[in-house]
N, C-alpha and C positions, 0 to 999 in steps of 0.2 A: 465843537459844533455849536452854533448859536442860532436861535430863532427857528428851530425845527417845529413842524406840526405833523405828527404821524398819527393817523387814525384809521381804524378798520383794516389793518393789514392781516394777511392770512397766517402769519407767524409772529415771531418776536418783532417788536417795533425796531429795536436796536439790538443787534447781536454782535458782541465784541469777543473775539477769541484769540488766545495766545498773545496778549498785549505785551509789548516790550518797553512801553513808556506811558506817561500819563495821558489821560483823555479828559477833556472838559466838555460837559453838556450844560448849556445855559439858556435861559429865557425860552424854554420850549414847552410844548404840550404833547403828551403821549397818552392816548386814550383809546379804549374800545378795540384793542387788538386781540387776536386769537391766541397769541402766545404771551410771553412775559413782556412787560413794558421795556425794560432794559435787562439784557442777559449778559453777564460777564463770565466767560467760561475759560477754564484751563489757563489761568494766568498766574505767573509767579510775581508779577509787578503789582497789580491790584489797585493802582492809583487812578480811580475814576472819580472825578469831582462833578457833582450835580448841584447846580445853583439856580434858584428862581425857576424851577421846572415843575409842572403839574403832571403827575403820573396817576391815572385813575381808570377804573372800569376794564382792565385787561383780564383775560381769562386766566393767565398765569399770575405769577408774583409781579408786583410792581417793579421791584428790583431783585433779580435772581443772581446770586454770586456763587460760583464754584471754583474753589482754589485748584491750582494746577501745580505740578512738580516738574522740574526740569529733568533732563535725561541723567544727570549725575546722581540725582536722588534715587531713581529707579535702579541704576547699576549698583549703588551702595547697598540697597535692600537685597538685590539678588545675590550679591557676593556674600552677604551674611547668611543667607539661607544655605548656601553651599557648604559653610563651615559648621553648621549645626550637627550634633551627634545623632 
């Protein structure tokens, strides 16, 4: 994404969820939004490149990142619980 200008949105300016590959945000302005400037949620990839971008005045975090886990991770945890004494 190049040359974006996102201002005064009702939620997150950019909301990225369950990414499976890299994302580039460049030469952009993200400001005065009611949520996060950029929210990266539930991703196992996590490659978000932000270059020459201004992120300011948002109600939430400028950049909010929450790691995700794929389904194999959840099944491994649940199978370990079944074997506990």
